[in-house]
N, C-alpha and C positions, 0 to 999 in steps of 0.2 A: 253365683256362689263361685269362687275361684278354683280352680281344679287343682289338687293338691297332689305332685309328682315328688316322690322319695326316691332316690338314686343311693345305693349301696356300692359304695367304694369312691375314693377322692384322691386318686393317684392323675392318671391322664382320660381315660373316656369319660370317669364321672365328672369331675368338672366342666371339660370340655360340654359336655352333654348339659349340664346345670347354667353354664352360661349363656348358650346357646336358646333354651329353653326360654331365659329371661328375656332376651333379646324379641324372641319370638312372641310371648304372653306374657307381658311386665307384669299382668296381673296374678301370674299364676304363684302357689304359693310349693319354695323346690325347697328340697333338704336333702342335702348330702353328706350321710353316714360313714363314719370310717374306724376301724377300730386303733388305726396308729394315732399321733399326736402328731405327726408331720403330714400333710397332707399336700398334692399338686405338685409334686416335683419329678425335676429328669431323670427318671430311674436311668435311663443309657449313659447319662452322664457322669455315674459313681467310679469307674474307672478311672475318669481325667480327673476327677477329684483327689482320689490317691496319688495319683502322680505327681498333682501338684497343676497340672496346666488348667484348675479352676482352682483357685485358691479357697475359696471359702464356699462351704458347702450350702451358704443361704443363695447362693447364686445360682442354685440350682431347682430353687425351687421361689424365684423371683422372676418378675417381668422385666422385659425387654426396657420398661422404663422404671427398673428399679423399686420396685415394691414388691415387697412379700407377701406369697401368696398363704395368708393363715386367715384362721376363722374371723380377724377383723376384716381382712380382704374383701373375702367375698360377701360378709354381711353389707359393709358399706360401701363400696365400690361395683358389686355385682347383686345382690338383693338376693341375696342366695346362705338360709339356715345352713349350719355346719355342726355336726354333733361328732366330735372327736373321740376318741379314747371310747368308742361307741361301737361294741360289738351284738350284729344282728344274727340272732339264734334260730330264726324261723320262721315263714312266711306261711299265714291261713289263707288263700285262695280264697276258700267261700266268704269269709271275713271281709277282705281285702285291708288286711295288716301286717306289719312286720313284727317282732317281739324283739325286744332290744333291752341289752345289758350294759349298764355304765361300768366299765371298767376301774373305774377309781372308786368307787361306792358299794358295788355287786347288785345296784337298786336295778328292776327290772320294771318295761313299759311297754304298750305296745302303741307303735305309729299307725294310723290308717293313711292309703294311699287309695287314689283313683286310678294312678298307674304308676308303676314301677319297672326299673332299672336298675340291675344287676350290673356290676362293673367293680367286679372281686377280684379280677387279676389273676395271677397265677402264683405259684408256691415253689420255691426251691425244692429239686432231687435230693436226697439224700443217700447214698448208699448205705447201705445196711452191714458197718465195718464194724470193729472195735474201735474204739476213740474215738467217736465223733462229736461225743459231747465235749471234750475235754479242753481246757483252756488255748486258747491260740488256734481254735478250729471254727474258722468263718463261712459262711455265707454271702453270696452279694444280695441280699432279697432285699435292704428298703435302706435309709439313711442312716437309724441308728447302728445297723451294722458296720457300714463305711466310716463313721466316724468315731466307729470303736477301730478298726483296721488302723487308718489313719494315729489314730492317738497311740496304738500300740508303737507304730514304727518311728512316728517322731520324739517316742520317747528313749527312744534307742534299744530297744526288747526284740526286735528281728534282722538278724542276719544273717539267715536262710531261711529260703520258704519253699512251699511247695506248693502247685496250682493243678488241684485234680478237676482233669475235662478241657480238649483242645477244641470246644466251641469258642466261639466269637470272644463271650466274657473271659473265659479263659487265656485264650490268648492276650486279650487288655488288659489284664489284670497282672499275667506276666511280664508285658512290657512296663506297666506303672510301676511295680515292683524292683524290677532292673536301670529302667531308665534314670528314672531322678534319683533312686533311693539309693543306688548299687547293691542293693541286697542279691544274693546266689539264688539264684530263682531256679526250679526245676517244674516242668510241665511234662506230667503224666494226661497219657490215652490210652485208652484201650483198645480201640481201633487202631489198624496198622497206617493210618493216616489223621492230620488234623483236617474238622471239619468235612468229615464223615457223608457221602451223598450230598452234602452240600456244593461242594467243588472236586474236581477229578486229581487224580493220582499227580499227574505232572504239576501242575499250580499248588496243590496242597505240599508236595517236596519242596517246591523252590520256595515256600511261606516257610519249611520246618529249618532247613538250610539259614535261610534268612534269620530266623531268631536264634536259631546257632550263632549265628556271627556277631550277633550281637549280644554274646552271653548270657543265653538261656539254654539250659539241658534240656534237651528236649527229648523223652522216652516215650515210644510209639509202640502199640501192642503189649501192654503192660496194664493190669490192672489193679489200684492200690486195695492191698486186702488187710491192711491195718493201719491205726494211727496208732505209734507207739507212743503211750502216756507216761513219764516221770513227774512224780509229787503233785498230781491231776493237771501237768503240762504237758503239750505234745511235744515230743523232741525228734519224730522219724517218721517216716511213714513208710510200707513196707510194700513191696509187689511182688510180684513175683520170679524178677530176676534181680531185684537189686534192694536195698535199704538205704532210702533219701533223707536227709539229717535234715532237721527245718523248726525252726522256733512260732513259726506261722503255717498255716495249710489252708488255702484257698476253697472251698467245695465250687465246682462249677461244671457241674454236669448235667445240668441242662433244667427246664421248668415243667412243672404240669399246672393246666388250667384248676384254680381254684373254685370247682361246681358243687360241693357238697350241699351248699345252701339250696340249689336249685334241687340238685337231685332228690334231696329229701322233700323239697313240695313238689316233688311229683312233675318235674319239666322233663322235656327230653333233652338225655344227655349222651353223645356218641360214644363210642366205643375207646376213643382216643382222651376221652375226659372231657370234649368241649361242649359247649350248651349248644344247645342247635339251635342255630336262627335262620330266619331268611334273608331276603333280600332289602326285609325293610329293619332288619335288627330285631327283629320282632321272634320269640319263643315261641312256644305249643302251648301256651296261656297269651291270648292278644291284648291282654292289659298288662305282657309283662313283657321289657326288654332287653337285650344285653348287649354287651360292647366289649371290648379289650381283650387282655391276655386271657380272658376265661371262656370265650368262645370260639367255634371252630368256623371256616371259611370256606370257600369254593375255592380250587386253587384252577387258575383259568387257563392251565394247560395241559394237565392231569385229569381236568375232571373229577377227582377226589376231594375230601373234606379235610383239612388241615389246620393245625393253630399256628397263627403268628406273630410271637410274643415280641411287637415292635412298636414304639411308642407312636410311631407312627401312625400306623396301622389302628391305632385303638383311639388317635384324636379324627379321624377319619369317621370309623366306624361311631363316633360317638354323636357326630354332629350329625349325621344317617337318620341315628335313632330321637337325638331330639327333634328333627325336623317331622318324623312320623308321630312324635308324641304332641308335637302341635299340630296334625291334621294337615303339612303339605309333605304330600307323597315326594318320598327320596328312595334312591336303593344303591346299596353297595353290592358288587357286584362278586368280589373276590379279590381276589390276588395274586400275585405272579411270586411272591415271594424275593423282593428286590433287598438285595444285602450287601452291606461295605463294612471294612475294619479294618481299621491303621495299625500295621506292626514295623514301629522303630521309622525307617524311612520307606515304607513299603506301604500300599494301597492294596487290600483284595477284594474284588467284589464280585457277585454273579446275581443273577433272575433268572428265574423258570428253572428248568428240570437240569441237573448236571446228564452226564453221558449213561454213567452207570445207571440213575435215577430214569433217565427214559426211555432203556433198555429194558430194564425190570417194570416198567408200565405198558408192554409191549410194544413198543415205537421201533420202526424199524431204525433205529438213531446213528449217525455217523455225525464226525465232526471237523470242523476247519481251525486248524491251531495255525495263528500268527503271531510276527513279533514287529509289527510296523513304529515310526516313531511317532512320540504323541504330537509334533511341532513340525513345521515345515524346516528339510534339512539345514539350511542356510540358516535358519533362524539360532539362534547362541542359546544354550539351554534345553536341545531337545533332549528325549531320554526315551527308551524303549517302553510300549506294552507288550505284552501278553495276552491275546485274547486267544481262546476257546467259542465259538459257534457251535452249539448243537443244533441238529434239524434232524426232521424225518427225509428219511431217501425216496420213499416213497410220496408222499406228497408233499414235499418240496417247504413243508411249515415250520418254520422257528420255533425250537422249543426250548434253548436257553442259552444265556451269553455266560459267560465269565472270565474274569483278567486280572492281571495285575500289572502295576503301576506305580508310577513314584507319587507322591505324597502331593498333587495336586487337583486341577481340575479334570484332568484328563481323563482319568477311569468311569467316576463317577460321570461325567456327562455322557458314555457310552452307555453306560449303565440303566443311567435314567430314560436315555432315547430308545432302548434296545426292551424299558419295560414296557412304555408306551403302545410298541411296535406290536410286539407279543401279545399283552391282553387283547388286542385287536384281532390278533388270530395272523399276523404277517406272516410272506413266504419269503425265502429266500430271495426272488426277485424282489420284494419290497423292501429288503435288507439295502441289496443294492442300488436303490435308486433313492432313500432316505437321504434328504436333503440336509446337511449341516455346515452350520455357519462357518465361514471361510475367511480365514486370516493368519496369514504365517506366524504370530508369535501365540497362534491360538490351536491350530491344528496343519497337516499338506493338505495338498491338494487333491487328492486321492485319500479319502479320509479312512482311518484303520477300521469302521465299523462296515463303509461301504469295500474295504480288500476283504476282511472278513466274508464276504455274501458272495463275494466272485470266485474266491478258492472254495466255497460249497457249492458255487454252480459247476465249477469245473469237477469236481468231484462226483455229482450227483449226475451229470453227462460221462461220466467216464473219461472225459479229456485229463485226468490226472488220477494219480495212483500213489499212493502213502504208507508209509509204516507207520504203525504205532509208536510212540515214544516207549512203551511199555516192553516193545518186543526188541526193539533198537539197543536200551538198555540193558536185554536178557541177551543178545546179541555179545555185545561188549563186554560182557561177565564174563562169556564163552565162546568165545566165536570159534572153535571146532565144532560147536553145533550146527553150524552152518559153511563148510570149509570153502563153499561156492558165492558166498556173500564177500562184495568188497565195497568198501567206501569211497565213492567219486567226487573229492573236494573239490569243488569249482570257485573258490575264493582263490586271493590270489598267494602267491605260492609261499610268502613269506608266512602269511598266515597259517598255511597249512604245515610248512613245515617241521612244528614242533612233534605235531601228531603222526608224520611220517618216520620220525627221526624215533617216535616210542614205540609204533606199531610195525613199523616198515613195509613197503610197499607193496606188499600181496595184499595187505588187509587194508591198509588208508593207502588211493594211491591220487597223488595231485594232478589235474587239470583245469588252467584256470579257467573262466568259465569264457574268455574273450579268444581263447586258441581251441575252444572246442570243434570249431567248422572245421577248422584246418588241421587236427591234429587226430580226431576221433576214430581214427585207423588205427591207429596203437594201444586203444584200449583192448585187452583181454577178451577171448570171444566164449569164455566158458564160464564166464562170472555174470551172479545177478548185483548190478550196482544199486547201493543206497546213495542216490545223490545229495551233496550236503554243499550248504552255504551257511551268510551267516543268519539270513531268516527265511529264505523259502524260495524266493520269487525267481532267483536265477536259477535255482535246481530245478523249478517247473519247465523254464523256459528250456533249458537243457534237455530234460526228459520227453517233451515235446519233438527236439531238433533230433536226439536220439529214434528216436518211435520214427520221424519221419527217413533217417538213415539207415533203418533198417536194423538199429538194436534196441531192442524191446523190451529189456529182460531189466527192467530200470524201474526206482522206487525212489517216491520222494521224503524226503527228514523233516517231518514240516517243523516250522518258527527255526529250525537250523542251530547252529551255534550259542544263535542268542536264547533260545531254551536250556538247551545243554547246561549253559553255563550257567545259570539260575540254578538250577537244577543240581549241579555239581554231581561229583564221582569221583572215585578214588584213581578211576583211570586216566583224567582228564590230564593233561601235561598243565605242569605250571605257569600260569602267563608272568 
């Protein structure tokens, strides 16, 4: 008798598992059930459909060879039965049945299974504030919402929009609304920075500046308290500090696993709401598997369980689940939280833990911050990468990497490389010796990922002393707080001149790098120097020389001008 496999959920993990199962077990009866009428679509592509980068919503649910992934496709091309507009109401684990409801007719029936898989996904978090049900308020949760958002914009009904939530979806939606459609857009985030706990303050601040430079009003540290409604339609969002006019509001404050079906069936569900699975994607019932946004998995750096709502993860988990349902031993060990997002001309990515998260987990975490170029310096079109490597100073284990760069392959290549290495437990020394393919159009001879590790090595072995970007900004906002500090600018005198003119030589001292050995005796003896250059490498060399010369009161500003120029400040001279 053919094995009966029922899969609840038809977006990412479910269809992946179903198609894999039919390749492994052509005689199996595989049924996919979903409460929606649109299945197997790329949900992560929704912001790009709204922006117009993806012109037709059907492209998000078509194969690479342009076949629409609908019920007919799964039936005829894959041999998979699909029941759409059908809600799974309850699981009877003893009888091995699932109670279903046809949402069009209201008819209920039971379907039997030998093996069951839950791929129920996630549901958007909607803050409990007045006005969330008004016309013009949307979550970015499915294709129907995406089509409605784009239809409202295309009909000219939106001139102002507010996006609530400074995570990846919020950032992508803010760009989508502003860039193509020219909508006056505000991004509201209740935390003090964008992407909290995913990236650290310096990079988050660079991202906020970049968004503001592209006409997105970014409001940080503000919680949406009310959506103001007039005649049933949204007209504004009120925060604790302001009222933001808006014809449309996008809710992007996060998602939570959709695990009610599993919990009601008595399956083990974690405190964060994710269905608990082992490395084989098996739930606490050995005949029930789960994958995708509804599960929690092991974080391979922190050792704690977390939810990773990414289509890439869902597909990998779905394949592993299918293998094991077919009797092929396969494991999914967990993840390291790889993440990348595009914001206008900037890409931002991270993997592993941020510095803040690593310290919260109890690691002796430190960071190296560098700003190398992404190609050989002599190759046309090179650009700056900003990389922050997070490491444990006791064990030298690399805990995370995050960065900002242009929208090309430069950042993603380093994030992807770091993901493999971090998942394998790599140390600073391993990162220093990672072999990257070299050619001037693609990278400098010393790859940025190696250079980040070299800096971390110098910090671990106390050859280099640095000041945090936050402490430097605090000092520049109030120089009198440290009257014994002085910035030692070792760039060309023409580069330093606007800073010296603005702050005076007592605060900002210019002494070019190539003149340091001949003129260091001119430096005041009662100052602690913050050595400053464009990227940080010359600053480190100067610190080494000053130590040798007996001037040991110096610290390096990591990343140098490349970093602070991207962060911005009202005290920066206008270039």
